[in-house]
N, C-alpha and C positions, 0 to 999 in steps of 0.2 A: 504493500500500500504506500502511496506517495505522500499522504498526509494523515493526520490523526483520524481514526475511525469515528465518525460523527455518531453512528448508531450506538457504539459502545458508550460514548459520552452521555447519550440520552438515558441508557440503562443505569449508568453510574449515578446520574443526576437523580433518578427516581429512588435509588437505594439510599442516597445521601439524605433525601427528604423523609426517610423512614418508611418507605414503601417496601417493607421487608417480607410481607406475606406472599405466598405463591401467586395468589390472584393479583395482588398489586404489582408483583414483579412481572407477571405476564402482561398486565396493562401497560407497564412502563416499557416493556420490550416491543410494543406494537405502536409504532409511530403513526400519528394522525396527520393527514394532509388536508389543508384548508383550500377549497377550490371555489373560486368565484368566476363564473362565466358571463359572457355578454348577455345571454338570454337562454331560457329553456323552452321558449315558445317555438323556436326554430328546430326542426328535427336534426339539423347538422350538429347543434350544440348539445341536444339531448343524447345523440349517439356518442359524442365525445365524452360527455359526463359519465355515461354508463361504462364506456371503455376504461376511463380513468378508475372508476370504482372496482371494476372487474380485475384490472391489471394490478391495482394496489393490493387487493386481497391475495393475489398470487405471490406477491412479494412480502407478505406479512405486515401489510399496512392497512389502515382504514382511511378512506377518502370521504370527506363530508362536502357535498356539492350544493352550492347555492348559485343564484344568478342576480346580477345587477339590474337586469331588464332595461338596459340602455341608460340607466341613471348612474352617473359617475359618483354622486354623493352617496347613494345607497351602497354602491360597491365599496367606497372608502369606509363606510361603517362596518361592512362585512369583514373587511381586512382588519379593522380595529378589533372586532370580536375574536377573530382567529388569533391575533397577537395575544390577547388576554388569555386565550385557551392554551397558549404556548405550543402551537402546532409545530410539527417537525419541518414542514415546508409549505410554501404557498404556491398555488397554481392559479394564474390569472389570465383571463381573456378580457382585456380592458374595454370598458364602455367608452372611454375617451383616452386615446393614446398619450395625450399630454397631461391631462388632469390626474391620471393614475400615478404620476411620478411621486407625489407626496405620500401616498399610501405605501409605495414600494420603499421609499426612504425610511418610513416608520418601521417597516418590517426589518430592513437592514440594521437599524439602530437596536432593534430587539434581538438581533442575531439569528433571525429566521431567513433561510435562503428562499429566494423567489424565482419561480420559473414561469414563463409565459407560453401560451398556446394560441395559435391562429392569428392573434393580433399582438403586435409588439408594442412596448412602451417607447415613446419618443423623447421623454424628458424625465430627469431625476431618478436617483436610486440605481442600484446595481441588480441586474438580472443574471442569474447563473447561466441559464440556457433558454433559448427561444426555439420552440418546435412549431412549425407551421407549414402550410402549403406554400409552394413556390408561386406566390401571387403575381410576381412580375412576369414569369413565364406563362402563367395562366392567362394574364391579360393579353399577351401576344397571341396565344391560341384563340382567344375570343375575337380578336381583330381578324385573324385568318378566317374564322368561321363566318363572320359577318360579311367579309369580302366575297366569300364563295356564295353567300345567300343573296347579296344585293348587287345588282349590276349598275355601275355608275354611268354617267354622273348622277349622284344622288345625295340627298341630305340625310344625315343620321344624327342621333342624339344619345346622351348618356344619362341613365338614372343613377345618381351618385349617392355616396354616403361618406363624405370626406373627413368625418370625425375620427375614423379608425384607420390605423396604419395599413392593414391588409387591403383595404379598398383603394387607398392612395397608390399602392403598388400595382393593383389591378388596372386602374385607369392609366397609370403611367405606362405600363406595358402595352396596353391597348393603343395609346396614342403613339408610342414609339414604333410599334409595328405598322400602324397605319401610315405614318410618315415614311417609313422605309419602303413600303409597298407603293406609295405614291411616287417616290423618287426612282425606284428601280423598275417598277412595272407599270407605271402610269395609271394606277388606281385612282379613281375620281370619286371618292367618298369624302364628304365634308361635314365635320361636326358643327352643327348650327346651334346646339343648346346642350346645357349640362344642368339638369334640375335635381334637387335633393329628393330622393325617394325614401331616405331614412332606413333603407334595408328592410322595409315593411310593405306588405301588400296594399293596405288601404292608402297610405301616403303615396305610393308609386302609382296607384290607380288615378288619384287626383293629379299627380304630376304629368302623367301621360295624357290625360284630358287637356291639360294646359298646353302640352306639346302639340297636340293635334290642332288646337285652336290657333296657335301661333304659326304652325308649319303644317298646313293641311296636305302638303305634298311630301311629307316625311316618308322615308323608305326603310329606315332601319333604326333599331334601338339596342344599345348594349346596356343590359341591366346587371348591376354588380353582384346580385345574388338571386336565388330562385324566388323568394317572396316578392322582390321587386319585379322580376320577369312575369310572375303570375298576376301581379297587379296591372302590369302593362297589357297582358293578354285580355283581362277582363274589360279594360277601357277600350281596347281595339274592337272587341266583340260588340260592345255597346254601340260603338260608332260605326260598325259595319266595315271596318278597315283591317281586319285580321289578315286578309290576303295581300293587302297593299304594303304593310309594314312587317319586316322580318325582325325577329327578336333573338338575341343571343343572351343567355343567362350565365349563371356561375353557381356551382355547388354540386348538383347531381342528387338532390333530395328526391324522395319517391314521387312527390307531386310534380316536381319539375320534370323528372324522367317521363311521367305519364303524359305531360303536356308535349314533350318532344315526340313521343309515340303518336300522339293525336295530330301532330303537325302544327301545333300552335306556337311552339318554340323551335327554332332551327337547330340549336345545339347548346351544350354546356361544356365548359372545361370542368370536369368533375373532381371533387376533392375526396379525401379519405379520412374522415373525422375519427374513426376508430383507431386508425394507425397513428394519427397525431396524438391522441390521448394515451395510447399504450406506450408510444415512444417517450413521451414526457415522463411517465411514471418510471420507466426503465432508467432514464437518466437521473431521476431523483434517487432511486435505489442505489445506483452507482455512486452518486455524490455522498449519500449518507454512509456508504461503506468505505468512504475515504478515497475513491478513485477520481481521476480527472474526467471531466465531461466537456464536450465541445460547447462553444458559446451559441451556436446556431445549427439547427438541422432543418433543411427544407425538403419537402416531399412534393415531387412533380405532380401536375394534373394530367388528365388525358381527355381529349375531345370525345364527347358522347353525342352521337347524331341519331336520327330516326332509325337507321339500319341497326344500330346497337340496341335501341329500345325494342325493336321487333323481335330480337332474339334474347332479350333479358328475362331470365327465369323469375326474377323478383317482381316483375310487373304482372298484374292480373290479366289473363287472356280475355 
């Protein structure tokens, strides 16, 4: 081992406090992970949370999963509660990549290691390891998918959620790939609007209605996640323009895949939330055992189109 075994420290700390009975020693020997995710209303984060709990149990740990539900102040309070509980490690998927910095700094001061999943922190505090989708690469795939779906010249738009780091990377990758394709291949797709969809179906529904009113000849939308894409689908159906406007989402949640199969969404760069969750716990276990861990692990996406949906055994026939 390259540095002091943190797991042993936890056990010794419990014995020092007088936790000498077998039951107390067993409790002391079972580290608790405090997990605060962006939301649990999105299947992506539910799957991630379940994977974290399952993987933690395999490694002799307990994971307590809560969600900020897009509220940075609520998440900060959750972190404060976990600090009071003296959890062995924190796993965060920030509601706001900048605002979360103060909560991470507080955990650092308390000597609690912090790991982030899916969404990185952009300011303040030290994070041991960030495990996430390769969102930059996924954004590039999204651009490629929209280019194959929309023949230019054409107007396109982005349903955005710029408060979180993962989406910043997705839209950056999308724009970089679009610019590259314009320069090298003469692609003529022009971004005419970028409206906040909040990563939510209802808000994206309203944003898409606003898009159609401002740009009735719109031909394509990049929605930064599946709830946003599904909100766009509903607005286009209401306006009778589902055939006119092609949508590319992001995630690969079951409802999004079903919409791809139905032809309502052209494609998704799909993520693997279970793998993200399990990988994060594996790194925590290594860290607590005194081993070195990488500061970042990125998991590639894969484009999922209608042909993939047609042969997907997880979708109802």
